[in-house]
C-alpha positions in Angstrom: 10.7 31.3 -17.6 7.7 29.7 -18.7 8.6 25.8 -17.2 6.7 25.1 -14.9 6.6 21.7 -12.4 4.6 19.2 -13.0 4.7 19.4 -16.9 5.5 15.7 -16.9 8.4 12.7 -16.1 10.6 14.7 -18.2 10.5 17.9 -16.3 13.4 19.5 -15.9 13.6 20.4 -12.1 12.4 24.0 -10.9 16.2 24.8 -9.2 17.8 24.5 -12.2 15.1 26.5 -14.2 15.9 28.7 -11.5 19.3 28.9 -12.2 19.1 29.1 -15.3 16.1 32.4 -15.1 19.2 33.9 -12.9 22.0 33.1 -15.0 19.9 34.4 -18.4 18.9 37.6 -16.5 22.9 38.1 -14.9 23.9 38.5 -18.7 21.3 40.1 -20.5 22.5 43.0 -17.6 25.9 43.0 -18.4 25.9 43.3 -21.9 23.4 45.7 -21.9 26.6 46.8 -19.7 29.0 46.8 -22.1 27.2 48.2 -24.7 26.8 51.0 -22.8 30.3 51.8 -21.7 31.1 52.5 -25.1 29.1 55.7 -25.2 31.0 57.1 -21.9 29.4 55.7 -19.1 31.4 53.7 -16.5 33.2 50.4 -16.9 34.0 49.1 -13.9 33.8 46.1 -12.1 30.7 47.8 -10.3 28.3 47.8 -12.2 28.8 43.7 -13.4 28.2 43.7 -9.7 25.3 45.0 -9.4 24.7 42.5 -12.4 25.2 39.7 -10.8 23.3 41.1 -8.2 20.5 41.2 -10.6 20.6 37.6 -11.0 21.9 36.1 -7.9 18.4 37.8 -5.8 16.3 35.5 -8.5 17.6 32.7 -7.2 15.5 33.0 -4.3 12.5 33.9 -7.1 10.2 30.9 -5.2 10.7 31.5 -2.1 10.2 35.4 -1.7 9.2 37.0 -4.8 7.8 39.9 -3.7 10.9 40.5 -1.3 12.6 40.2 -4.6 10.8 42.5 -6.8 11.1 45.3 -3.6 14.6 44.7 -3.6 15.7 44.5 -7.6 13.6 47.6 -8.2 16.1 49.2 -5.2 19.2 48.0 -6.7 17.3 50.0 -9.9 17.5 52.7 -7.9 21.0 52.5 -6.6 22.5 51.3 -10.0 21.1 54.6 -11.1 22.4 56.8 -8.2 26.2 55.5 -8.6 26.5 57.2 -12.6 27.1 53.6 -14.1 25.8 52.8 -17.7 22.2 53.1 -18.9 20.5 50.0 -19.0 17.0 50.5 -18.6 14.4 50.3 -16.1 12.5 47.1 -16.6 15.2 45.1 -18.2 17.4 44.3 -15.4 13.8 43.3 -13.0 11.3 41.7 -16.2 12.4 38.1 -14.5 11.5 39.4 -11.1 7.8 40.8 -12.1 7.3 38.0 -14.2 8.3 35.8 -10.5 6.1 37.9 -8.7 3.2 37.4 -10.9 3.9 33.7 -11.6 3.2 33.2 -7.6 0.2 34.9 -7.2 1.0 38.1 -6.5 0.2 39.9 -10.1 -1.5 42.7 -8.6 1.9 43.9 -6.1 3.7 43.6 -9.5 0.9 45.7 -11.2 1.6 48.6 -8.9 5.7 48.0 -8.1 5.5 48.5 -11.8 3.4 52.1 -11.8 5.8 53.2 -8.9 9.0 52.9 -11.2 7.5 53.8 -14.4 6.7 57.4 -12.2 9.6 57.7 -10.8 11.6 57.0 -13.9 9.5 59.6 -15.4 9.6 62.6 -13.1 13.5 62.0 -13.1 13.8 61.5 -16.9 11.9 65.1 -16.7 13.2 66.9 -15.0 16.8 66.1 -16.3 14.7 67.9 -19.8 15.6 65.0 -21.7 13.1 65.4 -24.8 9.7 63.9 -25.6 10.0 61.7 -27.9 13.0 59.9 -25.9 10.7 60.0 -22.9 7.5 58.6 -24.9 9.9 55.8 -26.4 11.5 54.5 -23.4 8.1 54.8 -21.3 6.5 52.5 -23.8 9.4 49.9 -24.3 8.8 49.9 -20.5 5.2 49.0 -19.9 5.7 46.5 -23.0 8.4 44.5 -21.5 6.6 44.8 -17.7 3.1 43.9 -19.2 4.9 41.1 -21.1 6.6 39.9 -18.1 3.2 40.2 -15.8 1.0 38.5 -19.0 3.0 35.8 -19.5 2.8 35.1 -15.4 -0.3 34.9 -15.5 -0.8 32.1 -18.4 1.8 30.4 -17.3 -0.4 30.2 -13.1 -3.3 29.7 -15.5 -2.5 26.8 -17.5 -0.5 25.1 -15.1 -4.1 25.5 -12.6 -5.7 24.0 -15.6 -3.4 20.8 -15.6 -3.3 19.9 -12.2 -6.7 20.4 -12.5 -6.9 18.1 -15.4 -4.6 15.6 -13.1 -7.6 16.0 -10.2 -10.4 14.6 -12.8 -8.4 11.9 -14.0 -7.2 10.6 -11.1 -11.1 11.4 -9.8 -12.6 9.4 -12.8 -9.4 7.0 -11.8 -11.0 6.0 -9.0 -14.3 6.3 -10.0 -12.7 3.2 -12.1 -11.4 1.7 -9.6 -14.6 1.7 -7.0 -16.9 0.0 -10.2 -14.5 -2.6 -10.7 -14.2 -3.6 -7.3 -18.3 -3.7 -6.9 -18.2 -6.1 -10.0 -15.8 -8.2 -8.7 -17.6 -8.4 -5.4 -21.2 -8.4 -7.3 -18.9 -11.6 -9.5 -17.7 -12.7 -6.0 -21.0 -13.1 -4.7 -22.7 -14.8 -7.5 -19.8 -17.5 -7.4 -20.7 -17.9 -4.2 -24.1 -18.4 -4.6 -23.5 -21.1 -8.0 -21.0 -22.7 -5.5 -23.5 -22.4 -2.1 -26.7 -23.7 -4.3 -24.9 -26.7 -6.2 -22.9 -28.4 -3.3 -26.0 -27.4 -1.0 -28.1 -29.7 -3.5 -25.6 -32.0 -4.0 -25.4 -33.5 -0.1 -29.0 -33.1 0.2 -29.6 -35.7 -2.4 -26.7 -37.6 -0.9 -27.9 -37.2 2.4 -31.2 -39.1 1.9 -29.9 -41.3 -0.3 -27.7 -42.2 2.3 -30.0 -43.0 4.6 -32.4 -45.1 2.5 -29.0 -47.2 1.8 -28.9 -47.1 5.8 -32.4 -48.3 6.4 -32.1 -51.2 4.0 -28.6 -52.1 4.8 -28.7 -55.4 5.6 -32.8 -56.0 4.4 -32.8 -54.8 0.8 -29.5 -55.0 -1.0 -30.7 -53.7 -4.3 -32.2 -50.3 -2.3 -28.9 -50.4 -1.0 -27.6 -50.5 -4.9 -30.0 -48.1 -5.8 -29.3 -45.5 -3.2 -25.1 -45.4 -3.9 -25.8 -45.2 -7.4 -28.1 -42.0 -7.0 -25.0 -41.4 -4.8 -22.7 -41.3 -7.1 -24.8 -39.2 -9.7 -25.3 -37.3 -7.5 -21.4 -36.1 -6.5 -21.0 -36.6 -10.1 -23.6 -34.5 -11.5 -22.3 -31.3 -8.9 -18.3 -32.0 -9.6 -19.6 -31.6 -13.6 -21.4 -28.4 -12.3 -18.3 -27.0 -10.7 -16.2 -27.4 -13.0 -18.9 -25.1 -15.0 -19.2 -22.3 -12.9 -14.6 -22.9 -13.1 -14.9 -22.4 -16.6 -16.7 -19.4 -16.3 -14.4 -17.8 -14.3 -11.8 -18.6 -17.2 -13.7 -17.5 -19.7 -13.4 -13.6 -20.8 -17.0 -13.7 -21.2 -20.6 -16.4 -20.6 -20.5 -18.6 -23.0 -24.6 -18.3 -25.0 -25.1 -21.6 -24.7 -25.4 -21.3 -21.1 -28.7 -20.9 -21.4 -29.5 -23.6 -22.7 -27.1 -25.7 -20.1 -29.2 -24.0 -17.2 -32.8 -24.8 -18.7 -31.9 -28.3 -19.5 -30.2 -28.7 -16.4 -33.8 -28.2 -14.6 -34.7 -31.9 -16.3 -31.7 -33.6 -14.7 -32.8 -31.5 -11.3 -35.8 -33.3 -11.2 -35.1 -36.3 -12.2 -32.2 -36.2 -9.3 -35.6 -35.7 -7.0 -37.5 -38.3 -8.6 -34.4 -40.9 -7.8 -34.2 -39.6 -4.3 -38.3 -40.5 -4.0 -40.3 -37.5 -4.5 -42.5 -37.4 -8.0 -41.9 -34.8 -9.6 -43.9 -32.7 -12.2 -41.8 -31.2 -15.1 -43.5 -28.4 -17.6 -41.1 -25.8 -19.7 -42.1 -24.0 -22.1 -39.7 -21.6 -23.2 -37.5 -20.7 -26.4 -33.7 -21.6 -24.7 -32.3 -20.0 -27.5 -34.1 -16.5 -26.9 -33.3 -16.8 -23.0 -30.2 -14.0 -22.2 -27.8 -15.8 -19.9 -28.1 -14.3 -16.5 -31.7 -14.8 -16.6 -31.4 -19.2 -17.3 -28.6 -19.6 -15.3 -30.7 -17.8 -12.1 -34.0 -19.1 -12.9 -31.8 -22.6 -12.8 -30.4 -21.9 -9.1 -34.4 -21.1 -8.3 -35.4 -24.2 -9.2 -32.2 -26.4 -7.7 -32.4 -24.3 -4.3 -36.2 -24.4 -3.9 -36.3 -28.8 -4.8 -33.6 -28.7 -2.3 -35.9 -27.6 0.4 -38.6 -29.5 -0.2 -36.0 -33.2 -0.4 -35.2 -31.1 3.7 -37.9 -30.3 4.8 -41.4 -30.2 3.1 -41.7 -34.5 3.7 -43.5 -33.9 0.4 -44.8 -37.0 -1.7 -45.1 -34.4 -4.8 -43.3 -31.5 -6.8 -44.4 -29.1 -9.7 -41.8 -26.9 -11.6 -43.3 -24.9 -14.7 -40.6 -22.9 -16.7 -43.1 -20.3 -18.9 -42.2 -17.3 -21.4 -43.3 -14.6 -22.4 -42.3 -11.8 -24.8 -40.2 -9.7 -21.6 -40.3 -11.9 -19.1 -39.5 -15.6 -17.3 -42.3 -17.0 -15.1 -40.7 -19.4 -12.7 -42.7 -21.6 -10.3 -41.8 -24.7 -7.8 -45.4 -26.2 -5.8 -45.2 -29.3 -3.4 -47.8 -31.1 -1.2 -45.6 -30.4 2.1 -45.1 -28.9 5.7 -46.0 -25.5 3.9 -44.2 -22.9 6.4 -44.7 -24.5 9.8 -42.5 -23.1 12.5 -41.1 -26.9 12.5 -37.4 -28.1 13.4 -35.3 -26.2 10.3 -38.0 -25.8 8.3 -37.9 -21.7 8.5 -34.8 -21.8 8.0 -34.8 -22.3 4.3 -39.0 -22.5 3.9 -40.0 -19.5 5.7 -39.1 -15.2 6.4 -36.0 -15.7 8.4 -33.8 -17.8 6.5 -31.1 -17.3 3.7 -33.2 -19.9 1.4 -35.4 -17.6 0.2 -33.8 -14.6 1.3 -30.8 -15.8 -1.7 -33.6 -16.6 -4.4 -34.9 -12.6 -3.8 -31.9 -11.3 -4.0 -30.7 -13.5 -7.1 -34.3 -12.2 -9.2 -33.6 -8.6 -7.3 -30.2 -8.7 -9.4 -31.9 -8.7 -12.6 -35.0 -6.8 -12.3 -36.6 -9.1 -11.1 -39.3 -10.6 -8.5 -39.7 -13.4 -6.5 -42.6 -14.7 -3.7 -42.5 -17.6 -1.6 -45.4 -18.6 0.7 -47.7 -21.1 1.6 -50.7 -22.6 -0.2 -54.0 -25.0 1.1 -51.9 -27.6 -0.5 -48.7 -27.2 0.5 -46.0 -24.4 -0.6 -45.4 -21.8 -3.1 -42.6 -20.4 -4.8 -42.7 -18.3 -8.0 -40.2 -16.1 -9.7 -40.8 -13.7 -12.7 -37.4 -12.5 -14.2 -37.1 -10.3 -17.6 -35.8 -11.1 -20.3 -35.2 -7.9 -22.5 -33.6 -6.0 -20.0 -31.6 -8.5 -18.6 -28.4 -7.7 -17.4 
């Protein structure tokens, strides 16, 4: 009776439990009838029909628990009215009391039990039975009915607790899935930015060098050769960057050496810009080993995007890249002597507030809890980022 739905994957089907409870109830009553028949009671088939009826009623205990209980009580009254051997008042009804209380009708079960005991006490008193027998019978019936109801309430409480635990587990699993989805989305965006910055920078250099080669074609073969060499170097560097990104995707964690690779890569970015005709000054004063990989990667990408914007849109002659670190922050600054943020075709798309270039760099800095400012200066344009070191995620 105490086994319920939801105990696990190997749980006994509810209908099997119901059949077992019904059979047990019928057998228990039949045994009591058989024992009582030796004391002078009527020993005929009718008594055993009642025993089978008490069991058969319990087949409906899950769907009609209150109706089963009331019908079982009436059957007890009919049984004794027929003069059959004593079977007690509570024993034939234990399963019905349990079923009603287990299905949430404990108050009804208690009330029916009180009525049953009162009727039994009344008739036994009028029959002149001794007070000792009455007390013993009353205590026995109260104990059986009380235990059946108490057991049902315990099972019901256990089931409710188990269901609540399932809901908590399901909620935690859902939250974990949401966190995983957010993590994957953030990782996807980070990789998209890396690929965009790497390819965009390489294509910008290739475009500049191809233009140089085109203009020098037929007039300066040496310049054409240098431009094509720079195109080859730019594409090779971009492919190497893509391979590093793929290696990160295939590894379980970011290698701490990325900090060295990305900050060292700033000098390579500057050299590529020099090959494209831009005079670039680089000043790096950091303890590379102390810079977290996400911070170093973000610093590198900000420098790369800024230099790409200078080559594309600024028509600048000189640019300065400055990287400084303190105990708790890394500062990155890129300045040039170009157009600044004047409204020219294609200029605001990356150098003004309305484009994705500046916005993308701001997003990168914000992901680490840092800030990025960009705007015109009296001599050109400036991009400056402040990235945390100690608290970088």
